[in-house]
C-alpha positions as CSV (number, residue, x, y, z in Angstrom):
1,X,5.4,3.9,-2.9
2,X,4.4,0.7,-1.2
3,X,2.9,-2.2,-3.3
4,X,0.4,-4.3,-1.4
5,X,0.0,-8.0,-2.3
6,X,-3.5,-9.4,-2.8
7,X,-3.4,-11.4,0.4
8,X,-3.2,-8.3,2.5
9,X,-6.1,-6.6,0.8
10,X,-8.2,-9.8,1.3
11,X,-7.1,-10.0,5.0
12,X,-7.9,-6.3,5.6
13,X,-11.4,-6.7,4.1
14,X,-12.4,-10.2,5.2
15,X,-10.7,-11.0,8.5
16,X,-12.1,-9.9,11.8
17,X,-9.3,-11.1,13.9
18,X,-5.7,-10.1,15.0
19,X,-4.3,-10.6,11.5
20,X,-7.0,-8.4,10.0
21,X,-6.3,-5.8,12.7
22,X,-2.5,-5.9,12.0
23,X,-3.1,-5.4,8.3
24,X,-5.5,-2.6,8.7
25,X,-3.1,-0.9,11.2
26,X,-0.2,-1.2,8.9
27,X,-2.2,0.3,6.0
28,X,-3.5,3.1,8.2
29,X,0.0,4.1,9.3
30,X,1.8,3.8,5.9
31,X,3.8,6.9,5.4
32,X,4.0,6.7,1.6
33,X,1.3,6.1,-1.0
34,X,0.0,2.6,-1.2
35,X,-0.6,0.8,-4.5
36,X,-1.6,-2.5,-5.9
37,X,-2.6,-3.7,-9.3
38,X,-5.6,-5.1,-11.3
39,X,-4.2,-8.5,-10.6
40,X,-4.9,-8.0,-6.9
41,X,-8.5,-7.0,-7.9
42,X,-8.9,-10.2,-9.8
43,X,-7.5,-12.4,-7.0
44,X,-9.5,-10.6,-4.3
45,X,-12.8,-10.9,-6.1
46,X,-12.7,-14.6,-6.9
47,X,-14.1,-15.9,-3.6
48,X,-16.9,-13.4,-3.3
49,X,-17.9,-14.1,-6.9
50,X,-17.6,-17.8,-6.5
51,X,-19.9,-17.6,-3.5
52,X,-22.3,-15.4,-5.3
53,X,-22.0,-12.9,-2.4
54,X,-22.9,-9.5,-3.9
55,X,-22.3,-7.6,-0.6
56,X,-18.8,-9.1,-0.2
57,X,-18.0,-8.3,-3.8
58,X,-19.0,-4.6,-3.2
59,X,-17.0,-4.5,0.1
60,X,-13.9,-5.9,-1.7
61,X,-14.4,-3.7,-4.8
62,X,-14.8,-0.6,-2.6
63,X,-11.6,-1.4,-0.7
64,X,-9.6,-0.7,-3.8
65,X,-10.6,3.0,-3.6
66,X,-7.8,3.3,-0.9
67,X,-5.1,2.2,-3.4
68,X,-3.5,3.6,-6.4
69,X,-3.9,0.9,-9.1
70,X,-0.7,0.4,-11.0
71,X,-0.9,-0.7,-14.7
72,X,0.5,-4.1,-15.7
73,X,2.7,-2.9,-18.5
74,X,4.5,-5.2,-20.9
75,X,7.8,-4.7,-19.1
76,X,6.2,-6.0,-15.9
77,X,5.4,-9.2,-17.7
78,X,9.0,-9.5,-19.0
79,X,10.3,-8.9,-15.5
80,X,7.9,-11.5,-14.1
81,X,9.2,-14.0,-16.7
82,X,12.8,-13.3,-15.7
83,X,11.8,-13.9,-12.0
84,X,10.1,-17.2,-12.8
85,X,13.1,-18.3,-14.9
86,X,15.5,-17.6,-12.0
87,X,13.2,-19.0,-9.3
88,X,11.5,-22.2,-10.4
89,X,9.1,-22.4,-7.5
90,X,7.8,-18.8,-7.9
91,X,4.2,-18.8,-9.0
92,X,3.2,-16.7,-12.0
93,X,0.8,-14.4,-10.1
94,X,3.5,-13.7,-7.4
95,X,6.1,-13.0,-10.1
96,X,3.7,-10.6,-11.9
97,X,2.9,-8.8,-8.6
98,X,6.7,-8.4,-8.1
99,X,7.2,-7.3,-11.7
100,X,4.5,-4.7,-11.5
101,X,5.9,-3.3,-8.3
102,X,9.5,-3.3,-9.6
103,X,8.6,-1.6,-12.9
104,X,6.6,1.1,-11.1
105,X,9.6,1.9,-8.8
106,X,7.9,0.8,-5.6
107,X,10.2,1.0,-2.6
108,X,8.6,-2.0,-0.8
109,X,6.3,-4.9,-1.5
110,X,4.1,-5.8,1.5
111,X,3.0,-9.4,1.7
112,X,2.3,-12.2,4.1
113,X,4.4,-14.6,2.0
114,X,7.8,-15.0,3.5
115,X,9.0,-16.9,0.4
116,X,8.8,-13.7,-1.6
117,X,11.4,-12.0,0.6
118,X,14.1,-14.3,-0.8
119,X,13.3,-13.8,-4.5
120,X,12.5,-10.0,-4.5
121,X,15.9,-8.6,-4.1
122,X,15.0,-7.0,-0.8
123,X,11.8,-5.4,-2.0
124,X,9.3,-7.8,-0.2
125,X,8.6,-7.4,3.5
126,X,6.4,-9.8,5.4
127,X,4.4,-7.1,7.1
128,X,2.1,-8.9,9.6
129,X,4.4,-11.7,10.6
130,X,3.2,-15.0,12.0
131,X,0.6,-15.4,14.6
């Protein structure tokens, strides 16, 4: 199972450019199930809610129908705490995304954050690259 970071969900829904196209293409050609978590839902809905944009909220919310939503179990929080303890610059949300993916047994963690590759133990893959 592939875990998809919040940024990629946001890019797939909001961006009408080459980056958005690359994310949508990657998601469309995934050969294993694709998952994310309620944390991604939270992060993805902040801007549309802040802007008071009901249509954008609905588009974003509807996008999550394409993903299996993994639970954020207590062990994922413990794993995230361990990751933050080992990697001081790792943000809490990123650590929790990685913890959820690891606890669920995901085989890869798709992101656009190259920094996560180094702290994920080989799980994180910068899917869309730079450009």
